[in-house]
C-alpha positions as CSV (number, residue, x, y, z in Angstrom):
1,X,62.8,18.5,-10.6
2,X,65.0,20.0,-8.3
3,X,64.2,18.5,-4.9
4,X,65.2,15.2,-6.3
5,X,68.4,13.3,-6.4
6,X,69.5,13.7,-10.0
7,X,72.3,11.1,-9.2
8,X,69.8,8.4,-9.2
9,X,66.2,8.6,-10.2
10,X,63.5,6.1,-9.3
11,X,60.0,5.9,-10.0
12,X,57.4,3.8,-11.9
13,X,57.9,2.4,-15.7
14,X,55.0,0.3,-15.8
15,X,51.2,-0.6,-14.3
16,X,48.9,-3.4,-15.0
17,X,45.6,-3.7,-13.7
18,X,43.2,-6.8,-13.6
19,X,39.4,-6.1,-12.0
20,X,37.0,-9.2,-12.0
21,X,34.5,-8.8,-13.9
22,X,31.4,-9.4,-11.5
23,X,29.7,-5.8,-12.0
24,X,26.4,-4.7,-9.9
25,X,24.9,-1.2,-11.2
26,X,24.2,1.4,-9.0
27,X,21.2,2.1,-10.3
28,X,20.0,-1.3,-10.0
29,X,21.2,-1.3,-6.5
30,X,19.0,1.6,-5.4
31,X,15.7,-0.3,-7.4
32,X,17.0,-3.4,-5.1
33,X,17.7,-1.3,-1.7
34,X,15.0,1.6,-2.0
35,X,18.1,4.3,-1.8
36,X,18.0,7.4,-4.1
37,X,20.0,6.7,-7.1
38,X,20.6,10.6,-7.7
39,X,22.4,10.9,-4.6
40,X,24.4,8.0,-4.9
41,X,25.3,8.9,-8.1
42,X,26.5,12.3,-7.5
43,X,28.6,10.9,-4.0
44,X,29.5,7.4,-4.8
45,X,29.5,6.4,-8.6
46,X,27.8,4.1,-11.1
47,X,29.0,0.9,-10.4
48,X,31.2,-1.1,-8.6
49,X,32.9,-4.7,-9.2
50,X,32.4,-7.8,-6.9
51,X,35.4,-10.9,-6.3
52,X,34.1,-13.8,-7.7
53,X,33.6,-17.3,-5.8
54,X,36.8,-18.4,-7.0
55,X,38.5,-14.9,-6.3
56,X,40.5,-14.2,-3.5
57,X,43.3,-11.0,-3.2
58,X,45.8,-13.1,-3.7
59,X,44.3,-14.4,-7.0
60,X,43.4,-11.2,-8.1
61,X,47.5,-9.6,-7.4
62,X,49.1,-12.7,-8.8
63,X,47.2,-11.9,-11.8
64,X,48.0,-8.3,-12.2
65,X,51.4,-9.2,-11.9
66,X,51.3,-11.6,-14.3
67,X,49.9,-8.9,-16.6
68,X,52.7,-6.4,-15.9
69,X,55.2,-8.9,-16.8
70,X,53.8,-10.2,-19.9
71,X,52.8,-6.1,-20.6
72,X,56.0,-4.8,-20.1
73,X,58.0,-7.6,-21.6
74,X,59.8,-7.8,-18.1
75,X,63.2,-10.1,-17.1
76,X,61.4,-11.8,-14.1
77,X,64.8,-13.2,-13.3
78,X,65.6,-8.9,-12.6
79,X,62.8,-8.9,-10.3
80,X,64.6,-8.1,-6.7
81,X,61.3,-7.1,-4.7
82,X,58.1,-8.5,-5.2
83,X,56.0,-6.2,-2.6
84,X,52.1,-6.7,-1.8
85,X,50.0,-4.2,0.0
86,X,47.0,-5.2,0.7
87,X,44.2,-5.0,3.9
88,X,42.4,-8.0,2.9
89,X,45.0,-10.7,3.1
90,X,42.8,-14.0,5.0
91,X,46.5,-15.3,5.9
92,X,48.6,-13.8,8.6
93,X,52.0,-15.3,8.1
94,X,52.2,-15.4,4.3
95,X,51.5,-12.6,1.6
96,X,53.3,-11.5,-1.4
97,X,55.5,-14.7,-1.4
98,X,51.5,-17.1,-2.3
99,X,51.6,-14.5,-5.5
100,X,55.3,-15.2,-6.0
101,X,54.3,-18.8,-6.3
102,X,51.4,-18.6,-8.7
103,X,53.1,-16.8,-10.9
104,X,56.6,-18.3,-10.8
105,X,54.4,-21.5,-11.9
106,X,52.7,-19.5,-14.6
107,X,56.1,-18.5,-16.1
108,X,57.4,-21.9,-15.7
109,X,54.5,-23.4,-17.3
110,X,55.3,-21.0,-20.6
111,X,58.7,-22.2,-20.9
112,X,60.1,-19.0,-19.2
113,X,62.6,-18.4,-16.3
114,X,60.7,-17.6,-12.6
115,X,61.1,-14.4,-10.3
116,X,64.3,-14.4,-9.1
117,X,65.2,-16.9,-6.1
118,X,66.9,-13.7,-4.5
119,X,63.4,-11.6,-4.4
120,X,62.4,-10.1,-1.0
121,X,58.5,-10.8,-0.4
122,X,57.2,-8.0,2.2
123,X,53.6,-7.5,3.2
124,X,52.5,-3.8,4.0
125,X,49.8,-3.5,6.0
126,X,48.3,-0.1,7.0
127,X,44.3,0.1,5.5
128,X,44.2,1.8,2.3
129,X,48.1,3.3,2.5
130,X,49.5,0.0,2.1
131,X,50.7,0.0,-1.8
132,X,52.0,3.4,-0.8
133,X,54.1,2.2,1.9
134,X,54.9,-0.7,-0.4
135,X,56.3,1.3,-3.5
136,X,58.6,3.8,-1.0
137,X,60.1,0.4,0.1
138,X,60.5,-0.7,-3.1
139,X,62.3,2.3,-3.8
140,X,64.6,2.6,-1.1
141,X,65.7,-0.9,-2.2
142,X,66.3,0.0,-5.4
143,X,68.2,3.0,-4.3
144,X,71.0,0.8,-2.0
145,X,70.4,-2.9,-1.6
146,X,68.7,-3.6,-4.6
147,X,70.3,-1.1,-7.0
148,X,70.2,-2.1,-10.6
149,X,67.4,-4.2,-10.2
150,X,63.7,-4.3,-10.7
151,X,60.8,-4.2,-8.5
152,X,57.2,-4.9,-8.4
153,X,54.6,-3.7,-5.9
154,X,51.0,-5.0,-6.4
155,X,47.8,-3.6,-4.5
156,X,45.3,-5.6,-4.4
157,X,42.2,-6.0,-2.2
158,X,38.1,-6.6,-1.5
159,X,36.0,-3.9,-0.2
160,X,33.0,-5.6,1.3
161,X,30.9,-3.9,3.6
162,X,27.4,-5.3,5.4
163,X,24.5,-5.6,3.2
164,X,22.3,-2.5,4.5
165,X,25.2,-0.6,5.6
166,X,25.9,3.1,4.4
167,X,29.2,1.4,2.9
168,X,27.4,-1.3,1.1
169,X,27.4,1.3,-2.5
170,X,31.2,1.8,-1.8
171,X,32.3,-1.5,-2.2
172,X,35.0,-2.5,-5.0
173,X,37.5,-5.4,-5.7
174,X,41.0,-5.5,-8.0
175,X,44.6,-5.5,-8.3
176,X,46.9,-3.2,-9.9
177,X,51.4,-3.9,-10.0
178,X,53.6,-1.4,-10.8
179,X,57.2,-2.2,-12.1
180,X,59.8,-0.1,-10.5
181,X,63.1,0.6,-11.5
182,X,66.3,3.2,-12.1
183,X,65.6,6.0,-15.3
184,X,61.4,5.2,-14.9
185,X,60.1,5.0,-18.1
186,X,56.7,6.4,-16.9
187,X,57.2,8.7,-13.6
188,X,59.5,9.7,-11.5
189,X,59.0,9.6,-8.0
190,X,59.9,12.1,-5.2
191,X,60.9,10.8,-2.1
192,X,62.6,13.5,-1.1
193,X,59.7,16.6,-1.6
194,X,57.0,14.0,0.0
195,X,55.1,14.8,2.9
196,X,53.9,12.2,5.7
197,X,51.3,12.3,9.1
198,X,50.0,9.7,10.5
199,X,48.1,9.6,14.2
200,X,46.0,6.9,15.7
201,X,42.6,7.3,15.5
202,X,40.9,4.1,17.4
203,X,37.9,3.7,15.8
204,X,38.2,5.4,12.0
205,X,38.2,2.4,10.3
206,X,38.8,-1.1,12.0
207,X,39.0,-4.6,11.0
208,X,39.0,-6.5,14.4
209,X,40.5,-10.6,14.3
210,X,36.8,-11.1,15.9
211,X,35.0,-10.9,13.1
212,X,36.1,-13.8,11.2
213,X,35.3,-16.0,14.5
214,X,32.3,-18.8,13.6
215,X,32.6,-18.1,10.0
216,X,30.8,-21.0,7.8
217,X,33.1,-21.4,4.6
218,X,31.4,-24.9,3.7
219,X,29.7,-23.2,0.4
220,X,32.5,-20.9,-0.8
221,X,35.7,-19.9,-0.3
222,X,35.0,-16.5,1.0
223,X,36.3,-14.6,3.9
224,X,33.5,-11.9,5.0
225,X,35.7,-9.2,6.0
226,X,33.2,-6.1,6.9
227,X,34.8,-3.4,8.6
228,X,33.6,-1.4,11.6
229,X,33.7,2.2,10.8
230,X,32.1,5.2,11.4
231,X,31.3,7.3,8.3
232,X,31.7,10.9,9.3
233,X,34.1,10.5,11.6
234,X,36.1,8.9,8.8
235,X,35.4,11.7,6.7
236,X,37.4,14.0,9.3
237,X,40.4,11.7,9.8
238,X,41.2,11.9,5.8
239,X,40.7,16.0,6.0
240,X,42.7,16.4,8.8
241,X,45.3,14.1,7.9
242,X,46.1,15.2,4.3
243,X,46.1,18.6,5.8
244,X,49.3,17.6,7.8
245,X,50.6,15.3,5.6
246,X,50.6,18.8,3.2
247,X,51.6,21.0,5.2
248,X,55.1,18.7,5.6
249,X,55.3,18.5,1.6
250,X,55.4,22.5,2.1
251,X,57.7,22.9,4.6
252,X,59.8,20.3,3.2
253,X,60.2,21.8,0.2
254,X,60.3,25.4,0.8
255,X,56.6,25.9,-1.0
256,X,53.7,28.8,-0.4
257,X,50.9,26.3,-0.5
258,X,48.1,28.2,-2.2
259,X,50.8,29.5,-4.9
260,X,52.0,25.6,-5.1
261,X,48.3,24.4,-5.6
262,X,47.2,26.5,-8.3
263,X,50.2,25.9,-10.0
264,X,49.1,21.9,-10.5
265,X,46.9,20.8,-13.5
266,X,46.7,17.2,-12.0
267,X,46.2,15.4,-8.9
268,X,45.1,12.1,-8.2
269,X,43.9,10.9,-4.4
270,X,43.2,7.8,-2.4
271,X,39.2,7.8,-3.3
272,X,37.0,5.4,-1.2
273,X,34.2,7.1,-3.2
274,X,33.3,10.0,-6.2
275,X,33.0,12.8,-3.2
276,X,35.7,11.6,-0.8
277,X,38.9,13.1,-2.8
278,X,37.0,16.0,-4.0
279,X,36.5,17.1,-0.2
280,X,39.7,16.7,1.1
281,X,41.4,18.9,-2.0
282,X,38.8,21.6,-1.9
283,X,39.4,21.6,1.9
284,X,43.4,21.6,1.3
285,X,43.1,24.7,-1.0
286,X,40.6,26.6,1.4
287,X,43.7,25.9,4.3
288,X,45.8,27.8,1.7
289,X,43.7,30.7,0.9
290,X,44.0,31.4,4.5
291,X,47.8,31.1,4.5
292,X,48.1,33.4,1.9
293,X,48.0,36.9,0.6
294,X,45.5,39.1,1.4
295,X,43.6,38.8,-2.3
296,X,43.9,35.2,-1.3
297,X,42.4,35.5,1.9
298,X,39.7,38.1,0.1
299,X,39.0,35.3,-2.0
300,X,37.8,33.1,1.1
301,X,36.0,35.8,2.7
302,X,34.1,35.9,-0.6
303,X,33.0,32.2,0.0
304,X,32.7,32.6,3.7
305,X,30.2,35.7,3.1
306,X,28.2,33.3,1.4
307,X,28.3,30.7,3.7
308,X,26.9,33.3,6.6
309,X,30.2,32.8,8.1
310,X,32.4,35.0,9.5
311,X,36.1,34.9,8.0
312,X,38.4,35.8,11.4
313,X,36.5,33.0,13.3
314,X,37.0,30.6,9.7
315,X,40.8,31.8,10.1
316,X,41.2,31.2,14.1
317,X,39.4,27.9,13.6
318,X,42.1,27.0,10.7
319,X,44.6,27.8,13.0
320,X,43.5,25.2,15.7
321,X,44.8,21.9,17.0
322,X,41.5,19.7,17.3
323,X,41.6,16.2,19.4
324,X,40.5,14.0,16.2
325,X,41.0,11.4,18.6
326,X,38.6,12.6,21.2
327,X,35.8,12.5,18.8
328,X,35.9,8.1,19.1
329,X,33.7,8.7,21.6
330,X,29.7,6.7,21.1
331,X,28.5,9.5,23.0
332,X,29.3,12.5,20.5
333,X,27.1,13.9,17.9
334,X,29.5,16.3,16.5
335,X,32.3,14.5,14.2
336,X,33.7,17.8,12.7
337,X,36.4,18.7,13.5
338,X,36.2,22.1,11.3
339,X,32.9,22.7,11.2
340,X,33.0,26.5,9.7
341,X,35.6,25.3,7.2
342,X,33.0,22.5,6.1
343,X,30.1,25.6,5.9
344,X,32.5,27.3,3.7
345,X,33.6,24.2,1.2
346,X,29.1,24.3,0.6
347,X,29.4,27.7,-0.4
348,X,32.8,27.0,-2.2
349,X,31.4,24.1,-4.6
350,X,29.3,26.7,-5.7
351,X,31.9,29.0,-6.7
352,X,33.8,28.8,-10.3
353,X,36.9,28.3,-9.0
354,X,35.7,25.2,-7.6
355,X,35.6,23.2,-10.6
356,X,38.8,25.5,-12.0
357,X,41.0,24.4,-9.1
358,X,39.2,21.0,-7.9
359,X,37.3,19.4,-10.4
360,X,39.4,20.0,-13.5
361,X,42.5,18.8,-11.5
362,X,41.0,15.6,-10.4
363,X,39.3,14.9,-13.7
364,X,41.9,12.7,-15.4
365,X,41.3,8.8,-15.5
366,X,37.6,9.6,-13.0
367,X,35.3,8.8,-15.3
368,X,36.8,5.3,-15.4
369,X,37.1,5.8,-11.1
370,X,33.1,5.8,-11.3
371,X,32.5,2.0,-12.5
372,X,35.1,0.7,-9.7
373,X,34.0,1.3,-6.1
374,X,36.5,1.5,-3.7
375,X,39.6,-0.7,-3.8
376,X,41.4,0.3,-0.8
377,X,44.8,0.2,-1.8
378,X,44.8,0.0,-5.4
379,X,42.0,2.9,-5.6
380,X,45.2,5.1,-5.8
381,X,47.7,3.2,-8.4
382,X,43.9,2.3,-10.6
383,X,43.1,5.8,-10.5
384,X,46.9,6.7,-12.0
385,X,46.6,4.2,-14.3
386,X,43.1,5.4,-15.7
387,X,44.3,8.8,-15.5
388,X,47.7,8.3,-17.5
389,X,46.3,6.3,-20.0
390,X,43.5,9.0,-20.8
391,X,46.3,11.8,-20.7
392,X,47.8,9.2,-23.5
393,X,44.7,9.6,-25.4
394,X,44.6,13.4,-25.2
395,X,48.6,14.1,-25.1
396,X,47.5,16.1,-21.8
397,X,50.3,15.8,-19.8
398,X,54.1,16.9,-20.7
399,X,57.9,15.8,-19.6
400,X,58.6,16.9,-16.3
401,X,55.6,18.1,-15.1
402,X,54.2,17.5,-11.2
403,X,51.6,15.8,-10.5
404,X,50.8,15.0,-6.5
405,X,49.5,12.2,-5.1
406,X,47.7,11.4,-1.9
407,X,47.9,8.0,-0.2
408,X,45.3,8.1,2.7
409,X,44.6,4.9,5.0
410,X,42.5,4.7,8.2
411,X,43.6,4.3,11.5
412,X,45.7,7.0,10.4
413,X,48.3,8.4,8.3
414,X,48.9,9.9,4.7
415,X,51.0,10.2,2.0
416,X,51.8,12.9,-0.2
417,X,54.4,12.2,-2.9
418,X,55.2,14.2,-6.2
419,X,55.6,12.5,-9.3
420,X,57.2,14.5,-12.4
421,X,56.2,12.9,-16.0
422,X,59.8,10.8,-17.7
423,X,60.7,11.2,-20.9
424,X,59.1,8.3,-22.5
425,X,55.7,8.2,-20.4
426,X,54.1,7.8,-23.5
427,X,55.2,5.0,-24.4
428,X,54.9,3.2,-21.2
429,X,51.2,4.7,-20.4
430,X,50.5,2.8,-24.4
431,X,50.9,-0.6,-22.3
432,X,48.9,-0.1,-19.4
433,X,45.6,-1.3,-21.2
434,X,43.6,-0.6,-18.4
435,X,40.5,-0.1,-20.1
436,X,41.1,-3.6,-21.4
437,X,41.1,-5.2,-17.7
438,X,37.9,-3.6,-17.2
439,X,36.0,-4.6,-20.8
440,X,35.1,-7.9,-19.6
441,X,32.0,-7.8,-17.4
442,X,29.6,-9.6,-16.3
443,X,26.2,-7.8,-14.7
444,X,24.6,-9.3,-11.5
445,X,20.9,-9.3,-10.9
446,X,20.0,-8.9,-7.3
447,X,20.0,-12.4,-6.5
448,X,23.3,-13.3,-8.0
449,X,24.8,-10.4,-5.9
450,X,23.2,-11.2,-2.3
451,X,24.8,-14.7,-3.2
452,X,28.0,-13.6,-4.1
453,X,28.2,-11.0,-1.3
454,X,27.0,-13.5,1.6
455,X,29.4,-16.5,0.4
456,X,26.5,-18.8,-1.0
457,X,26.5,-20.5,-4.0
458,X,25.6,-18.5,-7.5
459,X,23.9,-19.8,-9.7
460,X,23.5,-18.4,-13.7
461,X,27.2,-17.2,-14.0
462,X,27.9,-17.0,-17.8
463,X,31.6,-16.7,-16.6
464,X,34.7,-19.0,-17.9
465,X,38.1,-17.9,-16.5
466,X,40.8,-17.5,-19.3
467,X,44.6,-16.7,-18.8
468,X,44.5,-16.2,-14.6
469,X,44.8,-17.3,-11.5
470,X,41.4,-19.2,-9.4
471,X,41.5,-20.8,-6.3
472,X,41.2,-24.8,-7.2
473,X,40.3,-25.8,-3.6
474,X,41.0,-25.3,-0.1
475,X,43.2,-27.5,2.7
476,X,40.3,-29.5,4.9
477,X,42.9,-31.7,6.5
478,X,43.9,-31.4,10.4
479,X,45.5,-34.4,10.7
480,X,48.9,-34.8,13.3
481,X,50.6,-36.1,10.6
482,X,49.8,-33.4,7.8
483,X,47.7,-30.3,8.1
484,X,46.6,-28.1,6.0
485,X,43.1,-26.8,7.4
486,X,42.1,-23.4,5.8
487,X,45.0,-23.4,3.2
488,X,44.1,-22.4,-0.6
489,X,45.3,-24.1,-3.5
490,X,45.9,-22.0,-6.4
491,X,45.1,-22.8,-10.2
492,X,46.4,-21.1,-13.5
493,X,43.8,-21.3,-16.6
494,X,45.7,-20.7,-19.6
């Protein structure tokens, strides 16, 4: 941990999740939509979750925060920072304060004190990176004016795509809350040794407000939030921003790229679907080989040979600085910034090194993630929660061991942040209960899924809420003396 300021170690002491019970099996979905199940299973996963008729991003966030408080026996009066990371907010004024209000109500109904009145309540938005920015904001708060207090950051999102679109099988919904404090119990976060990158990418993945105009909410509380996205271009953006953020970290820490990547045993990356983190990390490994020793470049050359690609030309491509934004053009048919590298990647996938250097390092929690779908801001902390829980079962992490994480947000930005396992990480991991959060399930048939997705009334959902927040009603008054049009009112079902 030589890059960390030893005077004040700050990081994560706990994680807790809320996952809605409504599940769609992708094999069933393939039958409904005439898609190829083997391909979907290999690229995307096994299943995804759908929000319920009385769920919103705020109810799921509040559920996760309340579980965090319960599972880690947090004194709410010590919480002086409550941040919400999301790209699914439906209120352009309030955000985290809505979550605080719900949690305070539930706590007081139990005879417990509310979260501190002097608590800051920011919302962080940058696509899927909002939660990571929230975590960084919380750590900076704890290092300065919030010293001695605790912080909670909750990442909550609803990933929806139009039926029939290429993004439909990657949908998901859920929330993950994290407890941050000095002398953390789970993992120290090394912001000093982290790497950042950002660049404007025009049409990578956007949510212009024009999409909301004229939506009918008469049957349910749902607002449909389908993004404008471009799949192949988005993959290029993810890969390129990952490379730039890693390079920033290498420079800050004085690292030799390939030596450091090989030294790591566990990685957690932003995961919109199964294949994306594999691709991002594998390309990063190939680039690191190109910057390495003669033996490292020889390994790269072997993959180039198998791919039928010239090694020198590939190395030249790796040194290029492509203008990614110039590809944001409807007449553009080439969306890959590094076409030769991507060809080499296909050969690398067939090698024995691919499992050792890529798949094995992404192993912890990866099987659980096959049943979550894309959780946007919550995707990375969800994978970490699942991974730490599996590591506890296997006793496969060591105190002080570095875990490298990558947060990514379309538009375009990335954060590479090292974590170091804390001395008491096992006790903290035992309280995550991520598998328990996923245990309650209600499998949807085609009619139920399509109705939930389209914002229509759903019949036959055998589910009764318990110990969670729900939308009670949505205001309809537009009177000049009192207006609550569109405001959600919530209830806590004990």
